[in-house]
N, C-alpha and C positions, 0 to 999 in steps of 0.2 A: 715207491719214493724214494729219492737220492737225499742226502743229507740236507743240502739247501733248503730243499723243499720239507722235510722233516722239521727245521729249524723254525718256521714260522706259527709252529703249534706249542713252542715251549712255553711252559708256564711262567711268570713274570717273575723278574728276579733283580729285586723284591717286590712282591704286590704291594700297593699303595692301601696302607691300612687306616682307618679313620674312625674314632667313635661317635654314636650317635647320642648326642646329649640331650639329655632329656629330664634329668632330676628337679630342676625348678618346678617346672613344668607339672609333674606327676606329683610332686610334693604339696601341689596347691589345691588338689581333690580333696574331696571329703572321703571318710571311710568306704562308704556304700560306693562311691564310681570307683575310688581304687579296686574293690571288689569286682565292679562290671569290668572295666578292664581288664583285670588280672585274669578273669576267666576266659574272657575271648581271644586275648595274649595265647593262653594255653590252647585254646582251639585252633588258633591260628600254627602255632608249632606243631601240634601233633598231626597237622596234615604235611609234615615233612617228608616223611617216607612215600607219600603218596607224590608230591614233587620228583623224587629222587627217582621212582619207577617212571616217571614222566619223561624225564631227559635220558635214560640211557638203561640198558639190561645190570651192567654191573654197579652203577652207582650206588644203588642202597648197598650192596657189600663194600664198596671202598668206605664210606661212611662209617660203616660198622668198625672197620680198620682201624681207621683213624682215632676213634670214640676208644676203642680198646687200647690202644698204645698210649692215649692220654691217661687213662685210670689204671693203666698199670704201674706207673710210674708220677701219678699224681700232677701231672704238668711238669715233672722235673726231667725235660728231655735232656740235660747232659749225662745225668745218669745211664738213661735209656742208651744214649748215643755211647757210651763207654761199655755197656754192657753187649752192645750190637756189636764193638769192636769197627765205627765208624770213624771216619773223620770229620770234622767242624763243619766242611763244606758239602759234604755228601748228607748229614743231617739238614742243614739249614735248606738244601735246595727240596728235601721232604717235606719240609715245614712250611715253603712257600707254595707247594704243590697243594698241602693240605688245605693251606689259609685262603688260596684261589678257591679251591673245590668247597668248602665250605661257604666263601661269599658268594658263590654262583649256586649252592645245592646241587651237585653234579658237575660231571668231567667234561661238560660242553659248556662254553660261555654261556651265560643269560643274555647277553648282548652281543650278537653276532653268530650264535649257534654251529661254532665249531668247536672241536676238542680241543681240550690242551692236555701236555705231557709234562711229566715230571722231568727236571732237567739232570738227575740222578739216575744212574742207570738201574736196571732189574734187580741186580746184585742187591741195591741199598733195602729195595722192598723185602726182600727175601732174607736180608740180614735183622732186621727190625722185627719180621716175624717169627724168626729162630730164638729172637732174643725174651720174645713174650710167649707160651704156651699158648694162651687164649686167641692170639691172632693168628698163629700159625695152624691152629683148628679151624678160626673163621675162614681162613684162607682156604683151607683143604676143603672143606664143606661147601664152600661156594659155590657156583657154578663157571670162576675163574679163577686165574691165577695173577703172577706179577705182570704177564704181559698184557692183561688187560688195560691196565694204567698207561699204557702205550699207545704208538701210532698203529692202525692197521694198514701196513705198508703193501699188502697185496690187494686191499680194496681202499683206495685212497678216498674214494665217494664217502665212505662210512665214517670220514673224519669230520661230517657236516651233516647236520639234521636235515630232513626233506623226505621226498615219496620213497618208499621201498623199491618200487620198481624203478627208479632213476637210479638205483645203486647206493642210496643215503639210508640213513637210519632215522626211525621213528618208532618209538615204545606205545604211541598213540594206537599202533597197529601193531600189538605184540605178538609174537611167534607167527608173524604172517609175510614171510619173503617175497612172497609171488603175488601178494595182494597187489593191483594195480591201482592207478592213478582215476582211471575211467570207473573202476567198480566203486571207490569211494564215492565218487560225484554221483554216480547213480543211487547209490544208498541213500546219500545225503538229499538227493532228490524225492526219495520215498519216504525219507524221515520226515520231509517239510511236508509232503501231504497227508502224513498222519498226525502232524502236530505235534510229531517227538523230537524235543529240543535237545541238540547232541552235546552242550557244553560240558557235561558232566559224564560223558561217555568216553569208551574206547572200542575199537571195531576189530574185530579177528576174523579171518578167514580159516575155516577147519580143513582138515585133510581130503574131504569130500568134495570141497568146493562150496559148502555152504557159510553163513556167516553168523557170527554172534555180536550182539550189542552188549558192552561191558558195562552195566550201570553203577557209579558210586553210589554206595547205599549202606548203613548199619545194620540192613535186614537181608536175610538170602536169600527173601521171596518179597513178592510185589504186595503191596497193603490188600486186606480183603476187597475192598473198595476199586482193585485195580490199579494200574498205574497211570501214567499221563496219556498213554493212548488207548487205553481202558482196559478190560479183562483179557484181553489175546496177550499171549506173548510169543507165538511163533506166527509170521506173516510170508505169504508167498509172493515173492520179487517179481515186479512185471520187468517188460522191455527187455532190454539185452541179457539181464539175469533171470529171465523165464526159466522157471524149473527149479530154481534155488531158494532156499528159505533163509529168513533172518531171523533168530532166536533171541528173545532179550533175555541178558542174564544178570539178575540181581546180585549184589552181595561184592562189588569191586571195592577194593581197599576197606572190607567190611570191619576188621577190627579198629582201624583209624576213624572211621566214619562215627562207628559206634561213641568211642568216646568224644569226639568235636561233639556230637551230638548232645551228649550228657553233659560237657562245659558251657554249649550254648543254652541249656537250661537253669543251669547254674547262674550264670549271668544275666539271666531274665528274672529272677529273684531280687536282683539288685537295680533295675533299670529305673531310670529317673521318672518315668511316666509310662501311662498306659498304651502308646505309640511303641515306644522302645519294647516293653512286655510283649507287644504282639507281633513286632518284630523278630524279634527271638524263637517264638512260637513258631514262626513259619521258617525261621533259619533250621530249627530243630527238626520240624516235619520232613525239609527237604532232604537233609542231612540222614535221616533215620531211613525215609521211604526211596530216597532217589526221587522225589518229584522236584522237576525244574518248575511247573507252575506255582507249588509254594514258595519257589526261589523267588520267582517273579513279584508274588504277593509282599514278601520280604522287602524288595526294591523298591516297590511302590511305597511302603510306610516308610522306609530308609529316606527317600527324596523328600517326606513329609518332614521328616524330624529336623525341624530346621535350628540350626545353634545350637547342638549340643556340646556339653563341656567334653565329653568323651567320645568322639568320631569313632566309626567302624565301618568296616565292609570286607565281606569274607565269602570265600565260595570258589568254585570254577569259573575264573573271570576273564582272563587272558587268552586268547587264541593265537598269537602269534607263532608260537613253538610248534604248533600243527602244521604241517603242509598244505593242508586243505582250509585253512584257518577257520576251522569251526569248532574244533574241541579247547576247552578252557583248562588252562594249567591252575593247579590250585594256590590259592594267595590268601593271606590276611592282614589288615592292617586295623591296627589300634593306635589313636593319636589324641591329643590334646591341642584345643583350637587357642592361636595366637589373636587375641581380639584385635591388638592394633593392627597388626599387618593386615588384618581382615578389612579393615575400614576401609582401605585403599581399593580392595578388590571390591568391595561393595560399590563404590563410587563408578567404577567400570561398568558393573551391571545395571545402574541407573543410566547410565551414558548410551547405552547398547542400542535403544531407539532411533539416536540421533546419530549414530555411527554406522549402521548398517547401509543405509543408503549412499554411504561414500563408497562403498565396495563395486566393482565393475561390472554391474549387470542390473536388471531392472525389477520390479517388485512381482512380475511372472516366475521370476526364479529362485523368487524367495519365499518364506513361510508366511502363510498368512496371517499369522499374529505370534509376536516373539514372545515367549514364557521367559520369563526372567528367573534364572537359576541363583541358587545358593552360591556364594563362592568364597570360601574359605581358606586361610592360611593355617597350615596343621604344624605340630609339631610330634614326631612319629616316637612311639613309643615301642612298636613292632611291626615289622612288614614280614612276612615270611614268603618265600616265593623262589625264584630263581636270580633275582636282582632286585634291589628297591629302588624305588623310583622316588622322584622329589616331589610329584606332584601328582593327581590322578584325575583323568576325565569320567567320571563315573556315570557312562549311560547305557540304554539298553534296547532289545528289538523284538517286538511280536512276532514277525518275520523271523523264519531261518536264511542264511546263518545271519549273526549278530555282528556287527562291526567291531574291530577290535578296539580295545582302550588306547587312549594313548598315552605314551610315554615319553616327556620333552627330555630333550638332552641339554646339561647344563656342562660345560667343557666337555664338548660333545662326545667325546670318546670317552667318558668318565663317567658321566652319571644321566639316570633318567628323569625328568622333573615334568610335574604337571598331568593332572589326572582328572577326567570327566567322564561320570559314569552316573546310573548303570546303563548295560551295555544294549537295552532292547528299546528300539526307536518308537514303538507304540506305548511306552512308559515314557519317554523323552517327549513324544508330541502329546500327550494326554494328561500325565502327571508333571513330567518335568525334570530335570536332571541336577546334579550338583558338581562343580568343580573346586577342587582342593589343590592348593600348592603346599609340598612339605619343605616347612622353611629350615628344619634344622639339618637336611639333607643338603640343601642349598649350600647352607652355612658351613657345611664340613668341609673343611680342606687340611691337606697333609702340608707342614712346612716346604717353603721353596719348591712350589711345583714347578717343573720346566713348563713352556707355553711355545711350541713349537709352530710354525708357519706364520708368525705375526713379525713384519718387520720391527726393527730397532727404534724406527723413529714413530710408531703407533703404539710400543707396548706400554710406556706409562698410561696413554690415553684408556687401552684396552684392559689395564690391569685396577684402574681405577673406578672403571664405571661398567664393567662387565655384569656384577652382581645386579645393578640396577636396570641393566638393558635386559638381562636375562628375565627378571620380575615382570618388565613390561611385554616381554614376549609370551611369557608363558601367559599372563592376562588374557593376550589378544587371540593368542592362539587355540585357547579352550574356550572363550566364551564368544568369541567372534570368528572364530576358525569353525570347529566343531560344531560351533551351535548356530550355524547359518546353512540356509540353501533348502530347496524343495525338491523333493523328489517328484517328476511329472508322472503320473501313472493312472492305469485303468485299475481303480480299486477293487472292482466286483465287474462281471461281464456287463457292458455298456454304461458303466459308471466311472466317471473321471473327475479328478480333482483340478481339473484345468479346463479351460473353454475347447472341446476337441472340434467343434464345428468353423472354431476359428481360433487355430493354435496361435500360441506366442510367438513373436518373430525371435529367431535367433540372432544375439548381437554379433555374430562371428559372422553369418552370412547375410544377414537383413530379408532371410526368408523364414516363412512358418517352420517351426520344427516338423519333422516327420518321424523320431522315434520316443520311445516312453517305455515306462515300466507296465509290464501286462501282468494280469492278476496273478499272484504268487509270487512275483519274481522281487527281489530287494536287490539294493545295492551291491552287498558281497557277493551275491547269486549271479548276477550280471557281469559283475567286473572281476570276478574269481581272484584269482592268485594274486593280482596288482591292486586290490581293491587297497590293502592295507597301509601300503607305500603310498600311492596316490592319494589317498584320503590326508595323509598326513603331510604330504608335499603341498595340498590344497589349503589345509591350515595353516603352515608355514609360510604361505606366500600370503596369506590374509594377515598375517602378524608382520611382515614384511614391510606390506602395504600401507596398513593403518599406522603403524608406528612412525610413519610421516607426519602423522595429523598431529600438531602438537598441542591440540586441546585434549588429545589422550595422554600424550606425555606430561600436560600439567594435572592430571589425576594423580602422579605418581610423586608431585613434589616439584615438577620442572617445570618453572615459568608461570603465566596465567592463563595460556592456551590463546590467546589474541594475536591476531595475524602481526602487529608489531613486535613479537617477541619471537617469530619463527626464525630465529637467528641460528645458523648452523654453527657458530662459533660460542654459542651459549651452552651452558651445562647441560641443557636438554639436547641441543646438537652433539654434544659428546657422547652421550648416553644412545643417540642414534646410531651416531658413526660406531661407537660400539657393538651394538647390536650387528649392523651389516659387516663387520669384522668377524663376529662370531661367527656367523651364516656360513661367511666366504670360508673362512679357517675350517669350519666343519666340514664344506664340501670336499677341501683336500683331504682330511683325514679320513673321510667316508671310503676312498679306495681301499682303505685295509679290510674292508668288508665286503669285497667282492673277490670271488675267487676265481683265479684265472683256469683251473684244472676243471671247474665245471662251468663257468662263466656264468655264474649266478651271484646274486647278491643274497647276502645272508643277514642282512639286517633292513627293516624297512624304511626308517626313519634317515638312517644314512645315505641311502639310496635315493629317498627324496631332498637330502641335502645335497648331493652332488649335483642332480637335475639344476636345483637354484643358484650354485655355484656356474654351473653352463650356462644359465640364464643371465648372470651377472656378468658373465666372459662374453658371450653373445650380444650385450646392448652397445658394446664398442665406445666410442668415443673418450676412451682412457677410462672410463669409469671404473672397471676392475680389472688387473693385469697379476699376474706371476711374475716374480721377480728370481733371478738364480745367476749364476756366474757364466754359465755357458750352456747348448743345447745338451753336451754330456756329464756335466756336473750339475747335479741338484742338492750337494751337499748344504747349501745355504736358502732353500727354496722357500719362499714368502709369499704371501697375498697380499695385494692391495688393494684399499678403497678409496676414489677421489671423495672426500666428504660433500665438497663444493657441488657433484653431480649426484648427491644421493636422491635430493627433492625432484630433479629431472629426470634426468638418464635413467637411473636405478629405478626409480619409482615407474616409470612408464614401463619399462621393462617385466618388471614382475607383475604387473596389472593385466598387461597383455597376456604372458602366461597363464597368469589364475584365471583369466576370463573364459580362457579354452578348457582348464581344468575343470572348472564348475559347470560350464554349460553342458559339456560332455557326460559330468556324472548326472546332473539335472534330468536329461534327457535319455538316458539308457545308451548314450551312443558309445558301445564298447569298441568297435573297430576305430573309430577317431580316437578315440581315448586313450586306446592301447598304442596305436601307431605313433601318437604325439607322445606319451610317457617313455616308449621302449626307447626312441630316438633322443629323450632328453637323457634318459639312464645309461645309455650304450657307451661302453669303454672301450676307447681305441687303441692301437699300439705304444703311443708315447705315454697315455697313462697308466695302462700294464705294465710296459717295460721300464719308465724310468722314474714316474712319478711313484708309482705302488713300493717298489723297494726302498725309496727315500722316505716314505712314511712309514715301511715297517721298521726301517733301521732307528728311526726318531718317536716311535709311538709312546706315548704316555701310559702308562699300566692302569687300568681302569680302577676306579675305587671300590675296595670292599669295606663293608660297615661291621663294626662291634656293635652288637645291641645289648641293651641290657635285658636281666630277666626279673620276673616277680614272683615273690612266695609268700605264702602265707604261715606265718609265724605265731608263738603264744598260744596263751589260751583262750585271748580274746578274739584270735584269728584277724589280727592285723596284716596288713600287705605293706612287705618290706621291698625296695628295689636295690637290686644286686647289678654293680657296674662292674667293667671288665676295663684292662689298659688296653690301647691301641695298639696291638701287635699280634702277630701270627698265635702264639701261645695264648694271649688274652680271647683270641677268636676260638681256638679250638676248646678252651676252657669252657666260654659261654655256651658252646654248644653241649658239651659233657654235661654241664648242670641242667641241661634242657630234659634231658631224662626222656627222649623221644625214640 
């Protein structure tokens, strides 16, 4: 790679560092609630090294290097700078890199999956190591040297996470450079047949061509009663892999998993009720034995634990970073409920039965019965993973593989917001799910944040109403986006969840449908690599379409929702305008996450938003337009939305696109779905050659969050909150204090 290519991978200078304010909400807890929160927080953070190993081979060593340097000078970096003989700029560049590294828990971006590298030269790393004997020894003992911090110029594809046989990096397939995408998919199919869930696993190809499935557990052997697949631990593989074997290896991340299970059991001693206690028991069994069946039991109980003061979810959840979209990254959430903000979300839940029929499909393509979920606004104490979201759609699936969690983007290139979980569809269908929004993440802003690509004439409206617009979008996206739709399927041979003898008419063709899911097939297994982004796009379009309904806006305090108040010049209209501006702006910013070298998208949500921007632009009639000085000068590039055409031209275009996305998903029509989505997310020469360089030039550093710690102090064992300043030094100290 040349210097221009390498420059796009430089660490942010400086990163945007913000504190996650939590003190008033934490202090409002009882002593027992604080102990419950503390132990789950510790369990979450004890998974740090798991996340690091899931990111890259060198991430764990880089983490240790940073922490050793901090401890050697007790956070007095100026002293270390002098001892290392470095200039202020060189040290600051290293601290900026270390801050971004800890904010992403690895040297690949948690949002975008591309590597980032220090702006200082390798000599700076070596000088710091030479000044601290322990750091020098750690670097010597590791598999890597200072070069591991930097670009892999001879193998540029390894600057991105992805399938190893495509030249990319993925430590979900450790020490397996020759494992192929086809082999991974073949084993995934075999695992599904054995009802062996994949989220807590890694897959390794051995030198003799056989395979090992590494299962995260606190025990090195399966439990006496056998694992989730029974007593067998070695299987003969069928089909294309005939003659090869798959061996189950327990004890991946064994030290961390054992400690996690211990703290989960401690948390159970302070549970508020029997349901929480049982939930902790199942978590403990899962993390100790490696059983995902036990984990699913914890999720059923979690869904039924309505309105707790301390909300939690922990485990191998997100599948985004696995190129096969099936293996989960470790993450842990501990949060307090914001009761006032939750009230508005509950009103949206209550309105869902009247809102769903307004979507552009008939009852044949919708669930037979809508199960109202819990929808809660949370204030985060702890979120450990490769990046902190602001909300979560916590959902789950009986069939393999699970659909990924949703992470909504606010200030789209800056943070992820909105969660709906658990991730198992059978639990979602039979038990339910929860939607949560993470309020203090949404509210965390750095002073004087720049807002590129918004026209000066729209800037006041955007600044004033973006937060409220976002809150509306999160609610609709999570509840009515991911929460709607019916997969038409043959549930077992000869049994269908629709009238097979007289199939539903497709609203796209007005003819009977001809495709549906076969036994054992799931949404993710049929739509494969595009499933995550495609589903995010569908949910985003639901939010864009229904936010035009003023009765929904009224739920959030904007007018009374009657037809006489559907005034685009009203405060509700301002919020609607800001919502469409946000989506259009995100579509422009999205091209940062499209890589011209590999010609692939590195981030599912941004791929979705780019396609929605193209939908806006294709709507015509001047609804959406890009403004810049000339064809060759995009230095003042902005995107504009004609607010007076949102309710007509804009909504019509979005609903037409949404209808196609939805029907193709419901009917398992992968070929038409792929043709549509790849067409809408294709990046042509002008976007690549002109827009993307300008987006990179003006990109806003993604926020990284400094989180508090909890510690138990004194003879009475009281839990105390420790907070840190919003700076690189504060970020590093917070991690050093966690002692993980």
